PyMOL CGO cylinders between C-alpha atoms (Angstrom):
from pymol import cmd
from pymol.cgo import CYLINDER

trace = [
    CYLINDER, 35.74, -16.65, 6.14, 32.68, -18.21, 7.80, 0.3, 1, 1, 1, 1, 1, 1,
    CYLINDER, 32.68, -18.21, 7.80, 30.45, -17.59, 4.73, 0.3, 1, 1, 1, 1, 1, 1,
    CYLINDER, 30.45, -17.59, 4.73, 33.22, -19.01, 2.14, 0.3, 1, 1, 1, 1, 1, 1,
    CYLINDER, 33.22, -19.01, 2.14, 33.44, -22.24, 4.23, 0.3, 1, 1, 1, 1, 1, 1,
    CYLINDER, 33.44, -22.24, 4.23, 29.27, -22.69, 4.68, 0.3, 1, 1, 1, 1, 1, 1,
    CYLINDER, 29.27, -22.69, 4.68, 29.05, -21.79, 0.81, 0.3, 1, 1, 1, 1, 1, 1,
    CYLINDER, 29.05, -21.79, 0.81, 31.76, -24.36, 0.49, 0.3, 1, 1, 1, 1, 1, 1,
    CYLINDER, 31.76, -24.36, 0.49, 30.35, -27.04, 2.93, 0.3, 1, 1, 1, 1, 1, 1,
    CYLINDER, 30.35, -27.04, 2.93, 26.55, -26.64, 1.38, 0.3, 1, 1, 1, 1, 1, 1,
    CYLINDER, 26.55, -26.64, 1.38, 27.83, -26.78, -2.41, 0.3, 1, 1, 1, 1, 1, 1,
    CYLINDER, 27.83, -26.78, -2.41, 29.85, -29.87, -1.80, 0.3, 1, 1, 1, 1, 1, 1,
    CYLINDER, 29.85, -29.87, -1.80, 27.01, -31.93, 0.17, 0.3, 1, 1, 1, 1, 1, 1,
    CYLINDER, 27.01, -31.93, 0.17, 23.96, -31.04, -1.79, 0.3, 1, 1, 1, 1, 1, 1,
    CYLINDER, 23.96, -31.04, -1.79, 25.42, -32.76, -4.63, 0.3, 1, 1, 1, 1, 1, 1,
    CYLINDER, 25.42, -32.76, -4.63, 24.76, -35.94, -3.00, 0.3, 1, 1, 1, 1, 1, 1,
    CYLINDER, 24.76, -35.94, -3.00, 21.72, -38.19, -2.25, 0.3, 1, 1, 1, 1, 1, 1,
    CYLINDER, 21.72, -38.19, -2.25, 19.08, -35.99, 0.16, 0.3, 1, 1, 1, 1, 1, 1,
    CYLINDER, 19.08, -35.99, 0.16, 16.70, -38.32, 2.54, 0.3, 1, 1, 1, 1, 1, 1,
    CYLINDER, 16.70, -38.32, 2.54, 13.98, -37.63, 5.07, 0.3, 1, 1, 1, 1, 1, 1,
    CYLINDER, 13.98, -37.63, 5.07, 13.69, -38.83, 8.29, 0.3, 1, 1, 1, 1, 1, 1,
    CYLINDER, 13.69, -38.83, 8.29, 10.35, -39.28, 10.52, 0.3, 1, 1, 1, 1, 1, 1,
    CYLINDER, 10.35, -39.28, 10.52, 10.73, -37.88, 14.07, 0.3, 1, 1, 1, 1, 1, 1,
    CYLINDER, 10.73, -37.88, 14.07, 11.84, -41.04, 16.20, 0.3, 1, 1, 1, 1, 1, 1,
    CYLINDER, 11.84, -41.04, 16.20, 13.23, -42.85, 13.31, 0.3, 1, 1, 1, 1, 1, 1,
    CYLINDER, 13.23, -42.85, 13.31, 16.55, -44.07, 13.95, 0.3, 1, 1, 1, 1, 1, 1,
    CYLINDER, 16.55, -44.07, 13.95, 19.12, -43.10, 11.31, 0.3, 1, 1, 1, 1, 1, 1,
    CYLINDER, 19.12, -43.10, 11.31, 22.94, -44.81, 12.56, 0.3, 1, 1, 1, 1, 1, 1,
    CYLINDER, 22.94, -44.81, 12.56, 22.82, -47.80, 14.82, 0.3, 1, 1, 1, 1, 1, 1,
    CYLINDER, 22.82, -47.80, 14.82, 25.29, -48.32, 17.55, 0.3, 1, 1, 1, 1, 1, 1,
    CYLINDER, 25.29, -48.32, 17.55, 28.11, -51.10, 16.01, 0.3, 1, 1, 1, 1, 1, 1,
    CYLINDER, 28.11, -51.10, 16.01, 26.90, -50.74, 12.35, 0.3, 1, 1, 1, 1, 1, 1,
    CYLINDER, 26.90, -50.74, 12.35, 28.96, -49.04, 9.87, 0.3, 1, 1, 1, 1, 1, 1,
    CYLINDER, 28.96, -49.04, 9.87, 27.25, -45.94, 8.85, 0.3, 1, 1, 1, 1, 1, 1,
    CYLINDER, 27.25, -45.94, 8.85, 26.50, -45.54, 5.30, 0.3, 1, 1, 1, 1, 1, 1,
    CYLINDER, 26.50, -45.54, 5.30, 28.37, -42.94, 5.03, 0.3, 1, 1, 1, 1, 1, 1,
    CYLINDER, 28.37, -42.94, 5.03, 28.61, -39.28, 6.68, 0.3, 1, 1, 1, 1, 1, 1,
    CYLINDER, 28.61, -39.28, 6.68, 25.71, -37.18, 7.03, 0.3, 1, 1, 1, 1, 1, 1,
    CYLINDER, 25.71, -37.18, 7.03, 24.80, -33.47, 6.67, 0.3, 1, 1, 1, 1, 1, 1,
    CYLINDER, 24.80, -33.47, 6.67, 21.81, -32.11, 8.07, 0.3, 1, 1, 1, 1, 1, 1,
    CYLINDER, 21.81, -32.11, 8.07, 19.92, -30.06, 5.64, 0.3, 1, 1, 1, 1, 1, 1,
    CYLINDER, 19.92, -30.06, 5.64, 16.97, -29.35, 8.52, 0.3, 1, 1, 1, 1, 1, 1,
    CYLINDER, 16.97, -29.35, 8.52, 15.66, -30.32, 11.94, 0.3, 1, 1, 1, 1, 1, 1,
    CYLINDER, 15.66, -30.32, 11.94, 17.42, -32.01, 14.75, 0.3, 1, 1, 1, 1, 1, 1,
    CYLINDER, 17.42, -32.01, 14.75, 19.17, -35.16, 15.43, 0.3, 1, 1, 1, 1, 1, 1,
    CYLINDER, 19.17, -35.16, 15.43, 20.45, -36.31, 18.67, 0.3, 1, 1, 1, 1, 1, 1,
    CYLINDER, 20.45, -36.31, 18.67, 23.25, -38.84, 19.73, 0.3, 1, 1, 1, 1, 1, 1,
    CYLINDER, 23.25, -38.84, 19.73, 22.85, -41.03, 22.40, 0.3, 1, 1, 1, 1, 1, 1,
    CYLINDER, 22.85, -41.03, 22.40, 24.04, -44.15, 24.48, 0.3, 1, 1, 1, 1, 1, 1,
    CYLINDER, 24.04, -44.15, 24.48, 22.08, -46.29, 26.32, 0.3, 1, 1, 1, 1, 1, 1,
    CYLINDER, 22.08, -46.29, 26.32, 23.59, -48.18, 29.83, 0.3, 1, 1, 1, 1, 1, 1,
    CYLINDER, 23.59, -48.18, 29.83, 23.06, -51.59, 30.47, 0.3, 1, 1, 1, 1, 1, 1,
    CYLINDER, 23.06, -51.59, 30.47, 20.69, -50.68, 33.48, 0.3, 1, 1, 1, 1, 1, 1,
    CYLINDER, 20.69, -50.68, 33.48, 18.41, -49.12, 30.31, 0.3, 1, 1, 1, 1, 1, 1,
    CYLINDER, 18.41, -49.12, 30.31, 19.56, -45.03, 31.22, 0.3, 1, 1, 1, 1, 1, 1,
    CYLINDER, 19.56, -45.03, 31.22, 19.58, -43.45, 28.08, 0.3, 1, 1, 1, 1, 1, 1,
    CYLINDER, 19.58, -43.45, 28.08, 22.34, -40.73, 27.69, 0.3, 1, 1, 1, 1, 1, 1,
    CYLINDER, 22.34, -40.73, 27.69, 22.34, -37.89, 24.71, 0.3, 1, 1, 1, 1, 1, 1,
    CYLINDER, 22.34, -37.89, 24.71, 25.66, -36.92, 23.91, 0.3, 1, 1, 1, 1, 1, 1,
    CYLINDER, 25.66, -36.92, 23.91, 25.30, -34.48, 21.79, 0.3, 1, 1, 1, 1, 1, 1,
    CYLINDER, 25.30, -34.48, 21.79, 22.25, -32.61, 19.76, 0.3, 1, 1, 1, 1, 1, 1,
    CYLINDER, 22.25, -32.61, 19.76, 23.11, -31.71, 15.72, 0.3, 1, 1, 1, 1, 1, 1,
    CYLINDER, 23.11, -31.71, 15.72, 21.56, -28.74, 14.38, 0.3, 1, 1, 1, 1, 1, 1,
    CYLINDER, 21.56, -28.74, 14.38, 21.05, -27.06, 11.03, 0.3, 1, 1, 1, 1, 1, 1,
    CYLINDER, 21.05, -27.06, 11.03, 24.84, -27.54, 8.74, 0.3, 1, 1, 1, 1, 1, 1,
    CYLINDER, 24.84, -27.54, 8.74, 26.00, -30.37, 11.22, 0.3, 1, 1, 1, 1, 1, 1,
    CYLINDER, 26.00, -30.37, 11.22, 27.98, -33.08, 9.72, 0.3, 1, 1, 1, 1, 1, 1,
    CYLINDER, 27.98, -33.08, 9.72, 28.31, -36.49, 11.56, 0.3, 1, 1, 1, 1, 1, 1,
    CYLINDER, 28.31, -36.49, 11.56, 29.68, -38.99, 12.64, 0.3, 1, 1, 1, 1, 1, 1,
    CYLINDER, 29.68, -38.99, 12.64, 32.83, -37.53, 12.06, 0.3, 1, 1, 1, 1, 1, 1,
    CYLINDER, 32.83, -37.53, 12.06, 34.98, -39.89, 14.74, 0.3, 1, 1, 1, 1, 1, 1,
    CYLINDER, 34.98, -39.89, 14.74, 34.18, -42.67, 12.53, 0.3, 1, 1, 1, 1, 1, 1,
    CYLINDER, 34.18, -42.67, 12.53, 34.86, -40.73, 9.42, 0.3, 1, 1, 1, 1, 1, 1,
    CYLINDER, 34.86, -40.73, 9.42, 38.20, -39.24, 10.14, 0.3, 1, 1, 1, 1, 1, 1,
    CYLINDER, 38.20, -39.24, 10.14, 39.33, -41.39, 13.03, 0.3, 1, 1, 1, 1, 1, 1,
    CYLINDER, 39.33, -41.39, 13.03, 38.13, -44.85, 11.62, 0.3, 1, 1, 1, 1, 1, 1,
    CYLINDER, 38.13, -44.85, 11.62, 36.41, -45.08, 15.62, 0.3, 1, 1, 1, 1, 1, 1,
    CYLINDER, 36.41, -45.08, 15.62, 33.55, -47.59, 15.32, 0.3, 1, 1, 1, 1, 1, 1,
    CYLINDER, 33.55, -47.59, 15.32, 30.23, -45.74, 16.54, 0.3, 1, 1, 1, 1, 1, 1,
    CYLINDER, 30.23, -45.74, 16.54, 28.84, -46.79, 19.49, 0.3, 1, 1, 1, 1, 1, 1,
    CYLINDER, 28.84, -46.79, 19.49, 25.92, -44.52, 19.85, 0.3, 1, 1, 1, 1, 1, 1,
    CYLINDER, 25.92, -44.52, 19.85, 22.33, -44.42, 18.62, 0.3, 1, 1, 1, 1, 1, 1,
    CYLINDER, 22.33, -44.42, 18.62, 21.58, -41.10, 15.98, 0.3, 1, 1, 1, 1, 1, 1,
    CYLINDER, 21.58, -41.10, 15.98, 17.99, -40.65, 16.49, 0.3, 1, 1, 1, 1, 1, 1,
    CYLINDER, 17.99, -40.65, 16.49, 15.97, -37.71, 14.54, 0.3, 1, 1, 1, 1, 1, 1,
    CYLINDER, 15.97, -37.71, 14.54, 14.41, -35.46, 16.91, 0.3, 1, 1, 1, 1, 1, 1,
    CYLINDER, 14.41, -35.46, 16.91, 12.51, -33.40, 14.46, 0.3, 1, 1, 1, 1, 1, 1,
    CYLINDER, 12.51, -33.40, 14.46, 11.58, -34.49, 11.18, 0.3, 1, 1, 1, 1, 1, 1,
    CYLINDER, 11.58, -34.49, 11.18, 14.92, -34.13, 9.69, 0.3, 1, 1, 1, 1, 1, 1,
    CYLINDER, 14.92, -34.13, 9.69, 16.58, -33.83, 6.09, 0.3, 1, 1, 1, 1, 1, 1,
    CYLINDER, 16.58, -33.83, 6.09, 19.89, -35.30, 5.62, 0.3, 1, 1, 1, 1, 1, 1,
    CYLINDER, 19.89, -35.30, 5.62, 22.54, -35.34, 2.63, 0.3, 1, 1, 1, 1, 1, 1,
    CYLINDER, 22.54, -35.34, 2.63, 24.24, -38.72, 2.85, 0.3, 1, 1, 1, 1, 1, 1,
    CYLINDER, 24.24, -38.72, 2.85, 27.84, -38.85, 1.27, 0.3, 1, 1, 1, 1, 1, 1,
    CYLINDER, 27.84, -38.85, 1.27, 30.64, -41.24, 1.09, 0.3, 1, 1, 1, 1, 1, 1,
    CYLINDER, 30.64, -41.24, 1.09, 33.18, -41.49, 3.78, 0.3, 1, 1, 1, 1, 1, 1,
    CYLINDER, 33.18, -41.49, 3.78, 36.36, -41.40, 0.90, 0.3, 1, 1, 1, 1, 1, 1,
    CYLINDER, 36.36, -41.40, 0.90, 34.33, -38.21, -0.93, 0.3, 1, 1, 1, 1, 1, 1,
    CYLINDER, 34.33, -38.21, -0.93, 34.02, -36.30, 2.86, 0.3, 1, 1, 1, 1, 1, 1,
    CYLINDER, 34.02, -36.30, 2.86, 38.03, -37.23, 3.37, 0.3, 1, 1, 1, 1, 1, 1,
    CYLINDER, 38.03, -37.23, 3.37, 38.95, -36.03, 0.05, 0.3, 1, 1, 1, 1, 1, 1,
    CYLINDER, 38.95, -36.03, 0.05, 37.07, -32.95, 0.35, 0.3, 1, 1, 1, 1, 1, 1,
    CYLINDER, 37.07, -32.95, 0.35, 38.46, -32.11, 4.05, 0.3, 1, 1, 1, 1, 1, 1,
    CYLINDER, 38.46, -32.11, 4.05, 42.40, -32.77, 2.57, 0.3, 1, 1, 1, 1, 1, 1,
    CYLINDER, 42.40, -32.77, 2.57, 41.75, -30.36, -0.31, 0.3, 1, 1, 1, 1, 1, 1,
    CYLINDER, 41.75, -30.36, -0.31, 40.02, -28.03, 1.52, 0.3, 1, 1, 1, 1, 1, 1,
    CYLINDER, 40.02, -28.03, 1.52, 42.31, -26.79, 4.59, 0.3, 1, 1, 1, 1, 1, 1,
    CYLINDER, 42.31, -26.79, 4.59, 39.86, -24.07, 5.63, 0.3, 1, 1, 1, 1, 1, 1,
    CYLINDER, 39.86, -24.07, 5.63, 36.85, -26.09, 6.03, 0.3, 1, 1, 1, 1, 1, 1,
    CYLINDER, 36.85, -26.09, 6.03, 38.75, -28.98, 8.29, 0.3, 1, 1, 1, 1, 1, 1,
    CYLINDER, 38.75, -28.98, 8.29, 39.97, -25.99, 10.56, 0.3, 1, 1, 1, 1, 1, 1,
    CYLINDER, 39.97, -25.99, 10.56, 36.01, -25.14, 10.52, 0.3, 1, 1, 1, 1, 1, 1,
    CYLINDER, 36.01, -25.14, 10.52, 35.42, -28.71, 11.87, 0.3, 1, 1, 1, 1, 1, 1,
    CYLINDER, 35.42, -28.71, 11.87, 38.05, -28.62, 14.10, 0.3, 1, 1, 1, 1, 1, 1,
    CYLINDER, 38.05, -28.62, 14.10, 37.13, -25.65, 15.98, 0.3, 1, 1, 1, 1, 1, 1,
    CYLINDER, 37.13, -25.65, 15.98, 33.45, -26.98, 15.96, 0.3, 1, 1, 1, 1, 1, 1,
    CYLINDER, 33.45, -26.98, 15.96, 34.76, -30.18, 17.24, 0.3, 1, 1, 1, 1, 1, 1,
    CYLINDER, 34.76, -30.18, 17.24, 36.66, -28.71, 20.26, 0.3, 1, 1, 1, 1, 1, 1,
    CYLINDER, 36.66, -28.71, 20.26, 33.71, -26.56, 21.25, 0.3, 1, 1, 1, 1, 1, 1,
    CYLINDER, 33.71, -26.56, 21.25, 31.55, -29.55, 21.37, 0.3, 1, 1, 1, 1, 1, 1,
    CYLINDER, 31.55, -29.55, 21.37, 34.06, -31.22, 23.61, 0.3, 1, 1, 1, 1, 1, 1,
    CYLINDER, 34.06, -31.22, 23.61, 34.38, -28.51, 25.78, 0.3, 1, 1, 1, 1, 1, 1,
    CYLINDER, 34.38, -28.51, 25.78, 30.72, -28.38, 26.33, 0.3, 1, 1, 1, 1, 1, 1,
    CYLINDER, 30.72, -28.38, 26.33, 30.62, -32.16, 26.96, 0.3, 1, 1, 1, 1, 1, 1,
    CYLINDER, 30.62, -32.16, 26.96, 33.58, -31.88, 29.28, 0.3, 1, 1, 1, 1, 1, 1,
    CYLINDER, 33.58, -31.88, 29.28, 31.48, -29.32, 31.56, 0.3, 1, 1, 1, 1, 1, 1,
    CYLINDER, 31.48, -29.32, 31.56, 28.26, -31.56, 31.12, 0.3, 1, 1, 1, 1, 1, 1,
    CYLINDER, 28.26, -31.56, 31.12, 30.16, -34.69, 32.31, 0.3, 1, 1, 1, 1, 1, 1,
    CYLINDER, 30.16, -34.69, 32.31, 31.39, -32.72, 35.73, 0.3, 1, 1, 1, 1, 1, 1,
    CYLINDER, 31.39, -32.72, 35.73, 27.85, -31.53, 36.45, 0.3, 1, 1, 1, 1, 1, 1,
    CYLINDER, 27.85, -31.53, 36.45, 26.65, -34.95, 35.80, 0.3, 1, 1, 1, 1, 1, 1,
    CYLINDER, 26.65, -34.95, 35.80, 29.52, -36.53, 38.14, 0.3, 1, 1, 1, 1, 1, 1,
    CYLINDER, 29.52, -36.53, 38.14, 28.65, -34.11, 41.47, 0.3, 1, 1, 1, 1, 1, 1,
    CYLINDER, 28.65, -34.11, 41.47, 24.64, -32.81, 40.85, 0.3, 1, 1, 1, 1, 1, 1,
    CYLINDER, 24.64, -32.81, 40.85, 22.17, -33.90, 42.49, 0.3, 1, 1, 1, 1, 1, 1,
    CYLINDER, 22.17, -33.90, 42.49, 18.77, -34.63, 40.29, 0.3, 1, 1, 1, 1, 1, 1,
    CYLINDER, 18.77, -34.63, 40.29, 17.28, -31.32, 40.67, 0.3, 1, 1, 1, 1, 1, 1,
    CYLINDER, 17.28, -31.32, 40.67, 20.52, -29.59, 39.20, 0.3, 1, 1, 1, 1, 1, 1,
    CYLINDER, 20.52, -29.59, 39.20, 21.00, -31.71, 36.54, 0.3, 1, 1, 1, 1, 1, 1,
    CYLINDER, 21.00, -31.71, 36.54, 17.31, -30.90, 35.37, 0.3, 1, 1, 1, 1, 1, 1,
    CYLINDER, 17.31, -30.90, 35.37, 17.48, -27.64, 35.91, 0.3, 1, 1, 1, 1, 1, 1,
    CYLINDER, 17.48, -27.64, 35.91, 21.01, -27.20, 33.99, 0.3, 1, 1, 1, 1, 1, 1,
    CYLINDER, 21.01, -27.20, 33.99, 19.67, -29.09, 31.07, 0.3, 1, 1, 1, 1, 1, 1,
    CYLINDER, 19.67, -29.09, 31.07, 16.47, -26.75, 30.85, 0.3, 1, 1, 1, 1, 1, 1,
    CYLINDER, 16.47, -26.75, 30.85, 18.41, -23.57, 31.02, 0.3, 1, 1, 1, 1, 1, 1,
    CYLINDER, 18.41, -23.57, 31.02, 20.87, -25.23, 28.16, 0.3, 1, 1, 1, 1, 1, 1,
    CYLINDER, 20.87, -25.23, 28.16, 17.65, -26.48, 26.22, 0.3, 1, 1, 1, 1, 1, 1,
    CYLINDER, 17.65, -26.48, 26.22, 16.32, -22.49, 26.28, 0.3, 1, 1, 1, 1, 1, 1,
    CYLINDER, 16.32, -22.49, 26.28, 19.70, -20.74, 25.65, 0.3, 1, 1, 1, 1, 1, 1,
    CYLINDER, 19.70, -20.74, 25.65, 20.05, -23.30, 22.36, 0.3, 1, 1, 1, 1, 1, 1,
    CYLINDER, 20.05, -23.30, 22.36, 16.80, -23.57, 21.16, 0.3, 1, 1, 1, 1, 1, 1,
    CYLINDER, 16.80, -23.57, 21.16, 14.02, -21.21, 22.93, 0.3, 1, 1, 1, 1, 1, 1,
    CYLINDER, 14.02, -21.21, 22.93, 12.28, -18.51, 21.30, 0.3, 1, 1, 1, 1, 1, 1,
    CYLINDER, 12.28, -18.51, 21.30, 11.10, -15.65, 23.53, 0.3, 1, 1, 1, 1, 1, 1,
    CYLINDER, 11.10, -15.65, 23.53, 7.58, -14.47, 24.12, 0.3, 1, 1, 1, 1, 1, 1,
    CYLINDER, 7.58, -14.47, 24.12, 6.30, -12.00, 26.82, 0.3, 1, 1, 1, 1, 1, 1,
    CYLINDER, 6.30, -12.00, 26.82, 8.80, -12.73, 29.18, 0.3, 1, 1, 1, 1, 1, 1,
    CYLINDER, 8.80, -12.73, 29.18, 9.11, -16.16, 28.84, 0.3, 1, 1, 1, 1, 1, 1,
    CYLINDER, 9.11, -16.16, 28.84, 11.16, -18.98, 26.80, 0.3, 1, 1, 1, 1, 1, 1,
    CYLINDER, 11.16, -18.98, 26.80, 9.11, -21.04, 24.74, 0.3, 1, 1, 1, 1, 1, 1,
    CYLINDER, 9.11, -21.04, 24.74, 10.58, -24.67, 23.98, 0.3, 1, 1, 1, 1, 1, 1,
    CYLINDER, 10.58, -24.67, 23.98, 8.59, -26.29, 21.21, 0.3, 1, 1, 1, 1, 1, 1,
    CYLINDER, 8.59, -26.29, 21.21, 7.29, -29.90, 21.21, 0.3, 1, 1, 1, 1, 1, 1,
    CYLINDER, 7.29, -29.90, 21.21, 10.35, -31.57, 20.05, 0.3, 1, 1, 1, 1, 1, 1,
    CYLINDER, 10.35, -31.57, 20.05, 11.33, -32.10, 23.72, 0.3, 1, 1, 1, 1, 1, 1,
    CYLINDER, 11.33, -32.10, 23.72, 10.18, -34.39, 25.62, 0.3, 1, 1, 1, 1, 1, 1,
    CYLINDER, 10.18, -34.39, 25.62, 10.39, -35.48, 29.71, 0.3, 1, 1, 1, 1, 1, 1,
    CYLINDER, 10.39, -35.48, 29.71, 12.16, -38.35, 28.27, 0.3, 1, 1, 1, 1, 1, 1,
    CYLINDER, 12.16, -38.35, 28.27, 14.79, -36.33, 25.81, 0.3, 1, 1, 1, 1, 1, 1,
    CYLINDER, 14.79, -36.33, 25.81, 15.25, -34.09, 29.29, 0.3, 1, 1, 1, 1, 1, 1,
    CYLINDER, 15.25, -34.09, 29.29, 16.08, -37.12, 31.40, 0.3, 1, 1, 1, 1, 1, 1,
    CYLINDER, 16.08, -37.12, 31.40, 18.74, -38.57, 28.52, 0.3, 1, 1, 1, 1, 1, 1,
    CYLINDER, 18.74, -38.57, 28.52, 20.40, -35.37, 28.47, 0.3, 1, 1, 1, 1, 1, 1,
    CYLINDER, 20.40, -35.37, 28.47, 20.66, -35.39, 32.26, 0.3, 1, 1, 1, 1, 1, 1,
    CYLINDER, 20.66, -35.39, 32.26, 21.28, -38.79, 32.49, 0.3, 1, 1, 1, 1, 1, 1,
    CYLINDER, 21.28, -38.79, 32.49, 18.62, -39.70, 34.91, 0.3, 1, 1, 1, 1, 1, 1,
    CYLINDER, 18.62, -39.70, 34.91, 15.81, -41.93, 34.69, 0.3, 1, 1, 1, 1, 1, 1,
    CYLINDER, 15.81, -41.93, 34.69, 12.59, -40.61, 33.23, 0.3, 1, 1, 1, 1, 1, 1,
    CYLINDER, 12.59, -40.61, 33.23, 10.96, -41.11, 36.29, 0.3, 1, 1, 1, 1, 1, 1,
    CYLINDER, 10.96, -41.11, 36.29, 13.27, -39.06, 38.33, 0.3, 1, 1, 1, 1, 1, 1,
    CYLINDER, 13.27, -39.06, 38.33, 13.37, -36.69, 35.59, 0.3, 1, 1, 1, 1, 1, 1,
    CYLINDER, 13.37, -36.69, 35.59, 9.60, -36.30, 35.53, 0.3, 1, 1, 1, 1, 1, 1,
    CYLINDER, 9.60, -36.30, 35.53, 9.80, -35.98, 39.45, 0.3, 1, 1, 1, 1, 1, 1,
    CYLINDER, 9.80, -35.98, 39.45, 12.11, -32.89, 39.55, 0.3, 1, 1, 1, 1, 1, 1,
    CYLINDER, 12.11, -32.89, 39.55, 10.20, -31.25, 36.64, 0.3, 1, 1, 1, 1, 1, 1,
    CYLINDER, 10.20, -31.25, 36.64, 7.01, -32.08, 38.60, 0.3, 1, 1, 1, 1, 1, 1,
    CYLINDER, 7.01, -32.08, 38.60, 8.72, -29.95, 41.40, 0.3, 1, 1, 1, 1, 1, 1,
    CYLINDER, 8.72, -29.95, 41.40, 9.87, -26.72, 39.04, 0.3, 1, 1, 1, 1, 1, 1,
    CYLINDER, 9.87, -26.72, 39.04, 6.04, -26.78, 38.13, 0.3, 1, 1, 1, 1, 1, 1,
    CYLINDER, 6.04, -26.78, 38.13, 5.02, -26.35, 41.34, 0.3, 1, 1, 1, 1, 1, 1,
    CYLINDER, 5.02, -26.35, 41.34, 7.36, -23.63, 42.06, 0.3, 1, 1, 1, 1, 1, 1,
    CYLINDER, 7.36, -23.63, 42.06, 6.09, -21.87, 39.17, 0.3, 1, 1, 1, 1, 1, 1,
    CYLINDER, 6.09, -21.87, 39.17, 9.36, -22.03, 37.51, 0.3, 1, 1, 1, 1, 1, 1,
    CYLINDER, 9.36, -22.03, 37.51, 8.48, -23.87, 34.44, 0.3, 1, 1, 1, 1, 1, 1,
    CYLINDER, 8.48, -23.87, 34.44, 5.05, -25.12, 32.54, 0.3, 1, 1, 1, 1, 1, 1,
    CYLINDER, 5.05, -25.12, 32.54, 4.22, -27.13, 29.76, 0.3, 1, 1, 1, 1, 1, 1,
    CYLINDER, 4.22, -27.13, 29.76, 0.87, -27.71, 27.42, 0.3, 1, 1, 1, 1, 1, 1,
    CYLINDER, 0.87, -27.71, 27.42, 0.45, -29.97, 24.37, 0.3, 1, 1, 1, 1, 1, 1,
    CYLINDER, 0.45, -29.97, 24.37, 2.72, -28.45, 21.85, 0.3, 1, 1, 1, 1, 1, 1,
    CYLINDER, 2.72, -28.45, 21.85, 5.36, -26.66, 23.90, 0.3, 1, 1, 1, 1, 1, 1,
    CYLINDER, 5.36, -26.66, 23.90, 7.91, -26.39, 27.31, 0.3, 1, 1, 1, 1, 1, 1,
    CYLINDER, 7.91, -26.39, 27.31, 7.40, -22.94, 28.95, 0.3, 1, 1, 1, 1, 1, 1,
    CYLINDER, 7.40, -22.94, 28.95, 10.54, -21.46, 31.40, 0.3, 1, 1, 1, 1, 1, 1,
    CYLINDER, 10.54, -21.46, 31.40, 8.82, -18.99, 33.12, 0.3, 1, 1, 1, 1, 1, 1,
    CYLINDER, 8.82, -18.99, 33.12, 11.52, -17.57, 35.41, 0.3, 1, 1, 1, 1, 1, 1,
    CYLINDER, 11.52, -17.57, 35.41, 14.92, -18.30, 33.63, 0.3, 1, 1, 1, 1, 1, 1,
    CYLINDER, 14.92, -18.30, 33.63, 16.83, -16.26, 36.29, 0.3, 1, 1, 1, 1, 1, 1,
    CYLINDER, 16.83, -16.26, 36.29, 14.79, -18.24, 39.68, 0.3, 1, 1, 1, 1, 1, 1,
    CYLINDER, 14.79, -18.24, 39.68, 15.61, -21.85, 37.29, 0.3, 1, 1, 1, 1, 1, 1,
    CYLINDER, 15.61, -21.85, 37.29, 19.63, -20.76, 37.48, 0.3, 1, 1, 1, 1, 1, 1,
    CYLINDER, 19.63, -20.76, 37.48, 19.31, -20.53, 41.03, 0.3, 1, 1, 1, 1, 1, 1,
    CYLINDER, 19.31, -20.53, 41.03, 18.29, -24.28, 41.36, 0.3, 1, 1, 1, 1, 1, 1,
    CYLINDER, 18.29, -24.28, 41.36, 21.65, -25.68, 39.74, 0.3, 1, 1, 1, 1, 1, 1,
]
cmd.load_cgo(trace, "trace")
């Protein structure tokens, strides 16, 4: 069933305009109506908010075959988030009405979308719980583990996260200032749990990092 749904979705969205964005480019601004629904052909996109104090908090990272912002598309809820290219990305842009019509005519696709949205809400709920009670070191450790499991590549007993994730990104995901996140990163590096070079973040010992939560 999943293959059939993916085929349907790809066939539908690929009929529309394809647009490229550079890393760091804003795709959707808050409090402005999007151009339509966006379907991610390649790359990663992050959705984030900025507090009155200027702290950036990442709400979600969209990967291949994701489409957004669906709360605006389906429920007409105004968009309050920034959507930014975390890497170079390619996106199909589809008029809102056409997406709604497609979902109404394809209940299997709508069910798949609902399933994915609910899983995303569950993960977001867990993150909110952690942010509410965890100290800074636990937050950073938790985010590094999340990134390692979702985006990491295993090599020689270590996990490699390529260059798209910066200290600013980690701080945003953890709901911390960049300075605080960098301080906790330095502590983990001194313990030998993590390392980095110009192109990647390296998780030396995932199990030891889990004990920091």
